[in-house]
C-alpha positions as a printed Julia matrix, in Angstrom:
398×3 Matrix{Float64}:
 24.78  82.27  128.35
 24.73  81.71  132.11
 27.22  79.08  133.25
 27.38  77.69  136.79
 30.58  75.94  137.93
 30.42  73.36  140.72
 33.87  72.64  142.2
 35.48  70.96  145.25
 37.7   74.01  145.85
 37.8   77.74  145.16
 39.07  78.21  141.58
 41.65  80.96  141.29
 44.31  81.63  138.62
 46.87  81.92  141.44
 45.65  79.01  143.6
 48.3   76.91  145.32
 47.23  73.73  143.5
 46.99  72.85  139.83
 43.26  72.15  139.59
 42.4   75.49  141.18
 44.69  77.4   138.8
 43.37  75.58  135.75
 39.68  76.06  136.5
 40.3   79.63  137.66
 42.07  80.57  134.42
 39.41  78.88  132.3
 36.49  80.51  134.14
 38.1   83.95  133.9
 38.49  83.54  130.14
 34.91  82.28  129.74
 33.61  85.19  131.83
 34.63  87.56  129.01
 31.89  85.99  126.86
 29.32  84.63  129.34
 27.83  85.17  132.79
 29.71  82.84  135.14
 28.62  81.71  138.61
 30.15  79.38  141.17
 29.14  76.93  143.89
 32.12  75.39  145.67
 33.42  73.66  148.74
 35.9   75.81  150.63
 39.08  74.77  152.41
 40.93  76.65  155.18
 43.04  79.46  153.75
 41.1   79.84  150.52
 39.99  83.41  149.91
 38.3   84.92  146.88
 40.49  87.46  145.04
 39.17  90.98  144.67
 39.01  90.74  140.87
 37.2   87.39  140.76
 35.13  86.75  137.65
 32.1   85.3   139.43
 28.85  87.2   139.05
 27.23  84.88  141.63
 29.09  82.77  144.18
 28.15  80.61  147.16
 30.22  78.19  149.21
 30.01  75.46  151.83
 32.87  74.23  154.0
 34.66  71.04  153.05
 33.81  68.5   155.75
 36.39  65.86  154.88
 39.03  67.15  157.32
 37.51  68.04  160.73
 39.32  69.77  163.6
 41.33  67.41  165.84
 38.74  67.35  168.62
 36.12  65.93  166.22
 38.23  63.34  164.44
 36.78  60.22  166.05
 33.15  61.24  165.51
 33.93  62.38  161.99
 35.73  59.14  161.15
 32.74  57.14  162.35
 30.43  59.3   160.25
 32.54  58.74  157.14
 32.68  55.01  157.8
 28.88  55.01  158.05
 28.57  56.73  154.67
 31.2   54.34  153.3
 28.61  51.57  153.47
 27.26  52.82  150.14
 29.58  55.57  148.85
 33.3   55.47  148.04
 35.34  57.34  150.62
 36.33  60.21  148.31
 32.68  60.91  147.56
 31.79  60.68  151.26
 34.51  63.23  152.09
 33.06  65.68  149.57
 29.45  65.27  150.61
 27.77  68.22  152.3
 24.12  67.76  153.36
 23.32  71.41  152.55
 24.59  71.22  148.97
 21.26  70.08  147.4
 19.54  73.11  148.96
 22.33  75.42  147.82
 22.03  74.1   144.25
 18.3   74.75  144.38
 19.07  78.32  145.47
 21.5   78.65  142.56
 18.84  77.52  140.09
 16.36  80.02  141.48
 18.7   83.0   141.92
 21.3   82.55  139.18
 19.15  80.54  136.72
 22.01  78.81  134.88
 21.65  77.66  131.3
 24.27  74.97  131.9
 26.08  73.42  134.88
 29.79  72.57  134.68
 30.85  70.05  137.32
 34.62  69.95  137.87
 36.23  66.82  139.36
 34.45  63.49  139.6
 33.92  63.64  143.37
 31.37  66.4   142.71
 29.36  64.22  140.31
 27.32  62.96  143.27
 25.38  66.24  143.16
 24.24  65.81  139.54
 20.96  64.1   140.52
 19.96  67.28  142.38
 19.89  69.45  139.22
 17.35  67.65  137.01
 16.54  69.38  133.76
 19.71  71.53  133.69
 22.13  70.66  130.86
 25.28  69.38  132.54
 28.95  68.84  131.68
 31.12  66.67  133.95
 34.89  67.14  133.64
 36.91  64.39  135.31
 40.43  65.72  135.9
 41.79  62.31  136.9
 40.54  59.9   134.22
 38.39  57.83  136.53
 41.27  57.12  138.93
 41.16  59.54  141.88
 44.57  60.32  143.31
 43.58  60.48  146.99
 41.77  57.17  147.2
 43.6   55.42  150.03
 41.29  54.55  152.9
 43.96  54.04  155.56
 42.25  50.75  156.44
 44.49  48.34  154.54
 44.78  46.83  151.07
 41.48  44.95  151.18
 39.6   48.13  152.1
 41.38  50.02  149.31
 40.33  47.38  146.76
 36.74  47.53  147.98
 36.78  51.31  147.74
 38.17  51.24  144.19
 35.34  48.93  143.12
 32.83  51.23  144.79
 34.37  54.26  143.08
 34.11  52.74  139.6
 30.45  51.81  140.17
 29.73  55.24  141.67
 31.38  57.06  138.77
 29.5   55.06  136.14
 26.22  55.72  137.93
 26.73  59.45  138.47
 28.23  60.14  135.05
 24.96  58.87  133.61
 23.32  62.08  134.84
 25.69  64.26  132.74
 24.92  65.25  129.17
 28.63  65.55  128.31
 31.68  64.01  129.98
 35.14  65.5   129.45
 38.75  64.67  130.31
 41.86  66.83  130.03
 43.92  64.75  127.6
 43.22  62.28  124.8
 44.85  59.49  126.85
 42.57  60.28  129.79
 39.51  60.48  127.55
 40.25  57.05  126.09
 40.77  55.57  129.57
 37.54  57.12  130.85
 35.62  55.92  127.79
 36.62  52.38  128.71
 35.36  52.87  132.27
 32.07  54.55  131.38
 31.23  52.88  128.09
 30.33  56.2   126.47
 32.16  58.84  124.41
 34.33  61.24  126.42
 35.39  64.61  124.98
 38.7   66.39  125.55
 38.98  69.86  127.07
 42.62  70.91  126.91
 44.38  72.47  129.88
 44.83  76.23  130.19
 47.07  78.47  132.25
 47.66  82.19  132.39
 51.16  82.87  131.09
 53.32  85.36  132.98
 54.14  88.55  131.11
 57.83  87.69  130.98
 59.62  84.36  130.93
 62.37  83.29  133.31
 65.98  82.77  132.27
 66.93  79.35  133.64
 70.52  79.72  132.47
 71.06  82.41  135.12
 69.64  80.34  137.99
 71.69  78.24  140.44
 72.15  74.51  139.94
 68.76  73.96  141.5
 65.97  71.54  140.67
 62.45  72.17  141.93
 59.52  69.89  142.69
 56.26  71.8   142.82
 52.91  70.52  144.08
 50.16  70.47  146.68
 50.93  67.72  149.18
 47.33  66.95  149.98
 47.68  65.09  146.68
 48.97  61.57  147.37
 50.86  61.18  144.04
 52.93  64.26  144.92
 53.87  62.81  148.3
 54.77  59.48  146.71
 56.8   61.15  143.96
 58.86  63.5   146.07
 59.79  60.74  148.5
 61.06  58.63  145.6
 62.93  61.56  144.06
 64.76  62.24  147.31
 65.55  58.55  147.88
 66.54  57.56  144.32
 66.92  60.42  141.86
 68.67  63.05  143.96
 71.59  60.81  145.02
 72.16  59.87  141.38
 72.01  63.53  140.41
 74.52  64.58  143.06
 76.97  61.93  141.89
 77.01  63.86  138.6
 76.61  67.38  140.05
 77.85  67.44  143.66
 76.53  70.98  144.19
 73.03  70.26  142.85
 70.17  70.97  145.21
 66.49  70.1   145.3
 63.85  72.51  146.53
 60.37  71.21  147.28
 57.59  73.82  147.21
 53.85  73.58  147.77
 51.17  73.83  150.38
 50.12  71.24  152.97
 53.73  70.09  153.25
 53.54  68.56  156.75
 53.58  64.93  155.46
 56.85  65.51  153.58
 58.55  67.94  155.97
 60.91  65.18  157.17
 62.55  65.11  153.74
 64.33  68.35  154.61
 66.75  66.23  156.65
 68.19  64.73  153.45
 71.36  66.33  152.02
 70.79  69.23  149.58
 67.0   69.25  150.15
 65.0   72.29  151.15
 61.27  72.03  151.9
 59.84  75.5   151.26
 56.13  74.98  151.93
 53.71  77.28  150.15
 55.52  80.06  148.28
 53.2   82.98  147.43
 55.47  84.41  144.73
 55.73  81.51  142.29
 57.42  83.61  139.6
 60.23  84.59  141.98
 60.71  80.96  142.99
 60.91  79.79  139.38
 63.29  82.61  138.5
 65.8   80.93  140.84
 65.23  77.46  139.35
 67.25  75.81  136.58
 64.93  72.83  136.01
 61.63  71.49  137.35
 62.02  67.82  138.23
 58.51  66.38  138.0
 58.27  62.61  137.53
 55.18  60.88  138.9
 54.56  57.19  139.46
 50.88  57.24  140.46
 47.76  59.19  139.53
 46.25  60.33  136.26
 45.14  63.55  134.64
 47.08  66.52  133.3
 50.26  67.69  135.04
 49.72  71.33  135.89
 53.07  71.56  137.71
 54.95  70.74  134.51
 52.78  73.06  132.41
 53.35  75.86  134.92
 57.11  75.45  134.56
 56.91  75.51  130.77
 54.71  78.63  130.88
 57.45  80.4   132.86
 60.14  79.25  130.44
 61.63  76.61  132.75
 62.55  73.2   131.29
 61.04  70.05  132.77
 62.54  66.63  133.42
 59.89  63.99  133.99
 58.75  60.5   133.06
 55.98  59.39  130.7
 53.3   59.52  133.39
 54.5   62.94  134.55
 54.41  64.21  130.97
 50.86  63.04  130.31
 49.11  65.61  128.13
 52.3   67.53  127.37
 53.67  67.64  123.84
 56.52  70.08  124.41
 59.62  68.86  122.54
 63.07  68.29  123.93
 65.0   69.97  125.4
 62.02  71.81  126.95
 60.57  68.54  128.23
 62.98  65.66  128.74
 61.36  62.28  129.43
 63.15  59.41  131.19
 62.0   56.52  133.33
 64.79  55.25  135.59
 66.32  57.2   138.44
 69.69  57.21  136.68
 68.23  58.5   133.41
 66.17  61.16  135.16
 69.29  62.29  137.0
 71.33  62.35  133.79
 68.73  64.49  131.99
 68.6   66.88  134.91
 72.41  67.04  135.15
 72.72  68.05  131.51
 70.57  71.12  132.13
 72.33  71.97  135.38
 75.78  71.75  133.77
 75.11  73.43  130.4
 73.8   77.0   130.55
 73.48  77.16  126.75
 71.27  74.07  126.75
 69.23  75.48  129.66
 68.67  78.75  127.77
 67.55  76.92  124.62
 65.29  74.65  126.66
 63.7   77.65  128.37
 62.94  79.41  125.08
 61.46  76.23  123.61
 59.34  75.74  126.73
 57.89  79.24  126.56
 57.15  79.01  122.84
 55.28  75.75  123.31
 53.27  77.16  126.21
 52.24  80.23  124.21
 50.87  77.97  121.47
 49.11  75.38  123.63
 48.03  76.79  127.01
 46.21  80.0   126.05
 43.05  80.23  128.24
 41.21  82.22  125.55
 41.62  79.35  123.08
 40.43  76.69  125.55
 37.53  78.9   126.68
 36.44  79.25  123.05
 36.44  75.48  122.59
 34.43  74.99  125.78
 31.89  77.68  124.95
 31.32  76.21  121.49
 30.72  72.78  123.05
 28.21  74.33  125.44
 26.41  76.08  122.58
 26.1   72.77  120.73
 24.79  71.09  123.89
 22.16  73.77  124.44
 21.08  73.69  120.79
 20.78  69.91  120.91
 18.76  70.03  124.1
 16.49  72.73  122.66
 15.92  70.62  119.56
 15.08  67.55  121.62
 12.66  69.53  123.76
 10.96  70.9   120.63
 10.52  67.41  119.23
  8.88  66.2   122.45
  6.36  69.04  122.51
  3.0   68.16  120.88
């Protein structure tokens, strides 16, 4: 089977954002059983690893963030496209992509196309006849949807996005989400069945020992992602003060790329903004708990799953735990700032509880995040799709 991925970033098991890690791990596992190709938009700083699984790969630059000298012209161009396309789709449009997809069909000859992230669904009309699977990682509610033009413009853009998604999803043979909750929400938006493809992450060879770490909480995320910016600002303003009333020596580290919008938070007491940290395992080894509540956005929480995979307990809220079934004390769920702080303080103060939580976290991750298992489920779904399409084509032939 020849499978072509279409993505808005370079997938990589060690990418500095959750979507890239997830798709990279999944593709690497699928490549053990199929021929896997890739067409993607590239962002500054993304480089293909030497052991990449792609047998065929092409890229185009992401045009949504131009250099400073071109900002005015670029903004006007996006506003022009915004007449008929939601802004997120306009940002991910590249005029050369239809030609590149035609090249992929001719040179790679895929049996099936897997489109990752709904902003890439706009390219589905350019691959007629190819069986297609669209995986929406955000349940029909894109995280970075703010237009910067006010509330009325945001409402208009949300309406445009829903109409755009319904229209483009109609070109896909199969639509998937990452959790059952997301699939149900997306079914309501699209009016058609939506399948579930569980998340996957490569587990490190050895787990961390949170009981040996300092009294340190960590927030981990890519700060291009608006929900991460919103969440960490609220954690610093509301949760951290409540935590330090219980644990005066507690500290919060904030790690992740594209940190310029949240750099000012480093001025708050006990806060360190680390930026992108290339050695994630070393960072987590010095972390007692990952503090990961979210108040906006949808989709699966890769930051929390990454912590659990390393044997680090997570304190979050219901939205931040979406798609996670890890039991307490590995994953403690609370909603108010005081309750989040209390759950975090218990792990910071009790090394025995932290050790038990870490072991439970790792055990859950081993059972639920194995890329080989998720790849098997995806490949079987693709085989059923291809068999169904072959049967339909046979029935239409005279």
